[in-house]
N, C-alpha and C positions, 0 to 999 in steps of 0.2 A: 450538521448540514440540513438544517430545518428548511423545507421548501416554503414555509410561511414567510420567511424573511424575503425571499425573492418575490413571492406573490404580493406582499405588502408594498414593496418598492414599485412594482408594476402598477398596482392600484393607485399609489400616490401620483405617479406620472400620468396615468389615465385621468385621474380627477383634475389634475392641473390643466390638461387639455380640454376637459369638459367645461371648465370655468370659461374658457375662451368661446365655447359654443353657446354660452348663455344658459337659460333654463328650458331649453327645448326638450320636452319629454321623450321624443323619438330618439334623440341622440343619447340621452341618459339610459333609455331602455336598451339601445344597441350596445352601449358600453358595458352595462351589466351582463348582457348575453355574452359579450366578448370575454369578460373575466371568467365567467362560468366555463366557457369553452377552453380557455387557456390553462385552467387549473391543472388538468392531467398532464399537459405538455410541460408545464413548469416543474411538476414533480418528477417527470421523466428526465428533464434536463438536469435537475439537481442530482438525480441518481447517476447520470452519465458523468457529471463532473466529479462526483465522489469516486466513481470507478477509475477515472483517469488519475485522480489524486492518489488513490491507493496504488495503482500501477507505478507511478513515479516514485512514491515513497518506498515501495517495496524494492525497486531497483537500486535505491540509494541506501538501504539499510541491510547490509549483509548480516546474516545470522538471525534475521527477523522475517516474519511474514506479515504483510499488511493486506487486509481484506475489508470489504464493505459489508457491514451487517445492518440488519434492520432492528432497531430498538424502539418499541412502541410506535412502529410505522415510520420511523425517521431513519434515513441512512446515516451511519456513523463509520468512521475508520477504526478498525480494531488492529492493534499491533501486538504480536506475540513473538516470543522467541521461537526460532525455527526448530522443528523436531530434531532431536539428536540423530546424528548419522549412525547407521548400523556399525557395530564394532568391527575394527580392522584386525585381522588375524596377523599378529606379529610373531607367531611361533614358527611359521614356515616361510622364512625369508631366505631366498637364495640369490636373487639378483643384487648386484652392487652398483653403487654410483658414487663418484667422487665429486665433492662440492668444494669450491674455493670460496671461503667466506672471510669477511673482515673480522678482526678480533671482537669488535663491538657487536656485530650481528651474532657471532657465535655465543658471546656472553648473554645476549638477549634471549636467544633460543634456549640456552641452558637454564636461565632463570624461569622462562615460561614452562619448560618441561618440569622443572622442580615444583612449580606451583600447581601443575596439573597432576603431579605424582607419577610422572612417567620418566623413563630414561630419555636421553636426548634423541636416540635413534627412534624409539617408539613414538615420541612426540612429533618428530619430523615425518615419519611414515603416516601417522594419523592425519596430520595437517595436509600433506600432499594428497592423500586419498580423499579427504573431504573436498579439497579444491577440485580434484579431478572429477568427482561425482557431480559437483555443482556445475562444472563446465559441460559435462555429458548430458545432464538432465535439463539444463537451461533454467529459466525463471518460471515459476508457477504462480498463477493468479487465481485466487478463489473469491467467491462471494456471489450473491444473488441479490438483485434489486427487483422488487415487485412494486408496481404502482397501482 
């Protein structure tokens, strides 16, 4: 998300308008001053767009965190796997719940539990705990943009 791309496009549009004004040095000087003044605003706008993009992508990528980082002064989107949830204590389980599942869903859960190396009960408890934590804590957005 290099701000120079936006700056270049604005400069091109401004140069096209300058051609209409002819070779008037006062107009050219005013246009140059305008571009200098717009530079920081363009960089800030690019940073805000990057932040909005990160928020939207983060909301659509469960299990991942999307943040804006500065690399060599340029804002970039960084995608990382979300931090692992704290372990769920499956030794002290007292409450019971009865679920009615289709055979297909039960088989899918059994396979996922086997791949995770968990019993079906432990897998379901961990999955429910993770979802409940996500709901309780909401979405978290990180990142800082400096211009």
